[in-house]
C-alpha positions in Angstrom: -154.2 20.0 14.6 -156.4 21.3 11.8 -157.3 24.4 10.0 -155.5 27.7 10.7 -153.3 26.2 13.6 -152.0 23.5 11.1 -151.0 26.1 8.5 -149.2 28.2 11.2 -147.4 25.1 12.4 -146.4 24.2 8.9 -145.3 27.7 8.1 -143.2 27.6 11.3 -141.5 24.4 10.2 -140.9 25.9 6.8 -139.4 29.0 8.4 -137.2 26.9 10.7 -135.8 24.9 7.8 -135.2 28.1 5.8 -133.3 29.5 8.8 -131.0 26.5 8.9 -131.4 25.7 12.6 -131.2 21.9 12.1 -135.0 21.5 12.0 -136.4 19.4 9.3 -139.2 20.8 7.1 -142.2 18.6 7.1 -143.2 18.7 3.5 -145.5 16.3 1.6 -144.5 12.7 1.3 -142.9 11.8 -2.1 -145.6 9.1 -2.6 -148.7 7.6 -1.0 -151.0 9.3 1.4 -150.3 12.9 2.2 -152.0 16.0 3.5 -151.9 19.6 2.5 -150.8 22.5 4.9 -154.4 22.5 6.4 -154.2 18.8 7.2 -156.7 17.8 4.5 -155.9 14.5 2.7 -155.1 14.9 -0.9 -154.8 12.7 -4.0 -152.4 9.9 -3.0 -151.4 9.4 -6.7 -150.2 12.9 -7.1 -146.4 13.3 -8.1 -144.0 14.9 -5.7 -143.8 17.9 -7.9 -147.6 18.4 -7.7 -147.4 17.9 -3.8 -144.6 20.6 -3.6 -146.7 22.9 -5.8 -149.8 22.5 -3.5 -147.7 23.3 -0.4 -146.1 26.3 -2.0 -149.3 27.6 -3.4 -151.0 27.4 0.1 -148.0 28.9 1.8 -148.0 31.8 -0.8 -151.6 32.5 -0.2 -151.3 32.3 3.5 -148.4 34.8 3.8 -149.9 37.1 1.2 -153.0 37.4 3.4 -151.1 38.3 6.6 -150.9 41.8 8.0 -147.6 43.7 7.9 -148.2 45.6 11.1 -144.6 46.8 11.3 -141.4 47.0 9.3 -140.0 43.8 10.7 -143.2 41.9 10.0 -143.4 43.4 6.5 -139.8 42.2 5.8 -140.6 38.7 7.1 -143.9 38.5 5.0 -141.9 39.7 1.9 -139.2 37.1 2.4 -141.8 34.3 2.8 -143.7 35.4 -0.3 -140.5 35.6 -2.3 -139.7 32.1 -1.2 -143.0 30.4 -1.7 -144.6 32.5 -4.5 -141.6 32.7 -6.8 -142.0 30.6 -9.9 -145.5 29.3 -9.1 -146.9 30.3 -12.5 -144.1 28.5 -14.3 -144.4 25.4 -12.1 -148.2 25.4 -12.7 -147.8 25.6 -16.5 -145.1 22.9 -16.5 -147.2 20.4 -14.4 -150.2 20.9 -16.7 -148.1 20.6 -19.8 -146.6 17.2 -18.5 -148.6 14.4 -20.2 -147.8 12.2 -17.2 -149.9 14.4 -14.9 -153.1 12.5 -14.2 -156.6 14.1 -14.2 -157.0 14.3 -10.3 -153.5 15.9 -10.1 -154.5 18.5 -12.7 -157.7 19.3 -10.8 -155.7 19.7 -7.6 -153.2 22.1 -9.2 -156.0 24.1 -10.8 -157.8 24.3 -7.5 -154.7 25.7 -5.7 -153.7 28.0 -8.6 -157.2 29.6 -8.9 -156.9 32.0 -5.9 -153.4 33.1 -7.2 -154.3 33.9 -10.8 -153.3 37.3 -11.9 
């Protein structure tokens, strides 16, 4: 599964884990090869913190772009944005301030932060 379908599937897994129904969230691997929410391969040397940031930034942007066509949908989207967007700026700043963050990881974080800048 690629593209939009993969992001919807990932968002559904994230939602299922948030609802506590026993499903496991399929987040990024803590080390080695991994893909973002769109199924694109990313820097295998990225720290787990960078991987989580990328997934959260992509989910934040996804839910922010969805249409709230009724009150129930608006409440869902607001909850998802609260969950995924909260603290991203602080996480972004901390990752870039960490001297252990390598150049490819810095570029990855910058790339995923850019659409969310104030």
